[in-house]
N, C-alpha and C positions, 0 to 999 in steps of 0.2 A: 916818715914810705911806707911801712909796715902799713897804716892805713891807706895811704893812698893805693897799697896792693891791692887790698883787702874789698873798696870800694871801686875797683877794674873787675875784678873778680865776681861781684855779686851781677853787675851790669851784665855782664857776659851770660851768666846764668837764665836773668829775667829776659832777656834775649832771644835766646833759644827756647825757652819756656812760651815764649810769645808766639815763637814761629812753630812751636808745637802744636799750641791751641789755634790758630790761626789756619795749618792744614788740616788739623781734624774738623774744625768746623766747615771746610770745604771740601770735604769728603764726604759730610753730613749732608750737605747741599748738593753736590752732584749727585747722592744716593736720591734722596726725596725728588730732585729733579726727576730721576729716569722712572719713581715711581710714579710721578705726579702726570707727567706726562704718555705713559703706558694706562695711568689709570685714563685721561684726560682720552688716549684714542678710543678704548674700551667704549667707556660713554657715548664718545660721538658715535660707534658701533652701532651702540644700544637705542640710542636717537634713530640710526639711518632705520634701524630694526623695525624700531615702532612707526616711523613714517612710510614705510613700504606696508606695515599692517594696515594702517589706516586708506593707502593708496587701495588694495586689495579687496578692502571693504568697498570701496568706492566702484571700482572696477567691477566688483560683483555685482553689485546692484546695478549697474549700468548692461551688463551684458543681459542678464536675466530679465531685464527690462525689455531688451531687443528682441527675446524671447517671445515674449509673451505678447509680442505685437503680431505675432504671425499664427496666423489663423491656421495653415496648412503645413503644423510642424513636420509632417513627414518628410516634404520637401527638403527643410533646412537642415534637418537632422542626417538625411540620406547623402546630403552633401558635404556634412561637416564630419559624416565616418571615413569620407575616400581621402579629404586632404585636411591637413592643417590652416588654420586662417593665421596668415602675419597681418599684422598690423603696425605702421608706422608713421611716426607725422614727418612731414617735410623738412623740418629743422633737426629729425635727428633726436630729439630730446624724450621722446617717448616712443616705445618699442613693446610691443607686445605678441603672445604667441597664442592662441587657444584653440586646444584640441578636442573633439568630444569620439565617444566610444557608446556602444550599446553596452548598457549595466550589466544587461544579462548577456551577453555572448561568450560566456564560460557556465560550468557547472558549480550552482551554487555552493560555496564550502560549507555554509549554515545546513544542507540538507545532513552532514554528515551525525547532525544531534536531533534526525528524524525518525530515526526508528520507531519510537513506539505513537508518532501520529500512519492513522491508517490510511487518509487524504494523500500522503505524502511519501508512501510505501517505494512507488517506482524511482520517485527522484533518490532516494536514501541511497538505494541499493548502487544506482548508478554513481552517485559523487562515492561511496563505498570502493563499489570497483577501478572508477579513475584514483583515488588516495592509494588503494591496493598496487595499482600496476606502476606508480611513480614509485613509490615504496620500493618495488621490486629493481625496476629499472635502475636506479639510483642507489642501492644498494645502502638505506638508511638502516642505522644498528639500532634504532628502537622504535620503530616505527607504531607501537601499541601506545608509548608514553606522549608522542607526539599526537597521537591522535585525540587524548586522554586528554591533553592541555587545549587543544582546540573544541572540545565539545565542552571543557571549564569554560570558557570565553564567551561560548554561544548560549551557555545556562539550560545544554541537555540535563535529560532528564537519569542520566546513567547513575549506576549506585555509587561512581566515584568521583563525581562530581562534588565539592566542598562548597559549604554553606558562606563561607566569605568572601565568596565570587557575587554578593548582590549587587556592588556593585557595578560588574561588571552587565549582568542581565540586566539592568535598568537601558543599556545601550542598545538591546536590543541583538544581540549578537554582533558577529564580525561586519563592520561596516565599511571599512577600507587596506588596501593592500598592504599601507603603511602599518595599523594595528594587526594584520597577517604577519607580516614581516618580525613585527614585536615578538610574537609567539614561536615564531621561527627561531629566532636570536637567542629566549630563553629556551630553547629545547637542545639548541648549540650548545650552549654555554652548561648544561646541567648533565647532557649523555656524553658529551665531547666526541660532536657527530659533526663535521664540516659538511659532508655530503648531500647536507638538507639545504645548506645555500646554494649548492649546487642545480638544484631541481627546478624547473621552468615554471613554476605555479602559477604564474600570469597566462602561459600560453592555454590551462586547462580550468581553472575556478578564476569565477567571480565571487566578487568581497562585496555584497550588499544583502541586509534584510530583507530586500523588497523582492528579489529576484524570485520569482516560482515557476518559471520556461528556461530554454536554453533559445534564443534569437541564433542560432544553429548558421543562418544567413554570413553573419558578420563573426562567428568563432574561426579560432585560427585552426590551420591545416592539420596541424598534432591532435587535436580534440576532435578534428571530423574523422582522423582517420583510427582514431579509437572508438570514437561512436559506431562509423557503419563500418568498421574491420576492412580498408581499402589502404590498399599502398600507400604511405606517407608522400609518394613523389609524385604519383598519379594526384592526389589532393592539391597537392601544390601546384601543377601544372593547371589543375582548374582553377584554383584560386586566384591565379596573376595573372589568369588570362580576360582581356579587354570584353571578349563577346562571349562569356559564358551562360553556357543553362543555365537553370534550376537548381537549387542544391537536390530535392526531390528529384529531378530527371538525372543528376548527374549517379545519383546514390544507384538510381534501378538501373543506368546501363552499367556501372563499373559491378553488380551482384551484390549491391550492400540491400539494408531492410528496412528503407525510409520510415513505412509500417508501423516499426515495432519499436520507435524513439518516437512517434505522433503525440505521445502522453507527456513527455517531457522538452519538447521544443514545439516553438511557437508555430510555426507554417508560416503563410504570406502574410498574416496581420502584422503589422507594425505597431512595434510597442513603445509608447514615448517613456522612455525610462533611458536616463542617458547621464552618463559622468563623463565632466568636461573638467578639464586642466589649462590653468591660465599661467604660463610663464612670462616674467617682465623685470626690467632693469630699474634700480634707484640706485642712487648715489653710487652709481659704478659696480652695483653690484646685481647678481641675479640672484630673482624672489621667484617663488612658487605656492598657488592655492589649488583646491579642487573644490568642487562640490557635484552633488547629483542634483536631474532636474527630472520628475516623475509625475506626470500627468499634468504638465503645468505648474508645480510647483516646485520651486529651487528648496532645500536643504543639506543638511551635513557640510557647510561650508569649514575646511580646512586648511588653515595658514599653516605653509611648511620653513618658513624664513626663507634665509638665503642659501642656495646651492651649494 
């Protein structure tokens, strides 16, 4: 009888142990399944992003090819500056939005590093005036530090420019708003100054190393108000008018000095310097890329990934 009882207890322990092992194995399998599923989802997204990048490259080639076919590019881009162009296939599988704006519609942020260049002296003074005005209006904590960081990025000749920025110098200055925004973000973290993110930089500055004059006809009302010392509301009314007079006439009619800015604005000449942004859908997600189209040449392609 003792042997029988002993055998029964041993059997129960074995079953209990087997159940514990089985339960542990199930937990491991479930955990692995969750990890693998999340990994698969991530890989699938990565694959979608890679596909979208290839799509963007194809769209970029197609769009610039169409631009190249236009002999009178002023007519093309003047229309593109007014309205974004939506493109969509009948079945809805293809959808894209093309937006273009003048590359030189603001003060070139790279002019802040032009203090030592005699032929760009007026441009430097203007850029400094705009920067100082924004710094004061938005109460930047340490405007000098932000200016220093911007000049470091442009490869300026100031004494405090560090030599380890040689990689950035090769980029020939600040060439996109994303690059500029990255500098502002670094400044905010370093100085703990959230006010920098509230400054509407894009209304006043342009971000291209190529821009040497301002295409003022397409500038924001805020910049025009500052350039010509005209009430902002008055400029906004002119800017939104469908039958507005020329900028030079408007400035003169409102007591501004158009001639005083003639050395930094383009006048009536059309500049073949445009920045275009394309947004499109891929795998149910939204993607975006930008490029510059200067004198019939496409350059500075940047893919931003999903929005």
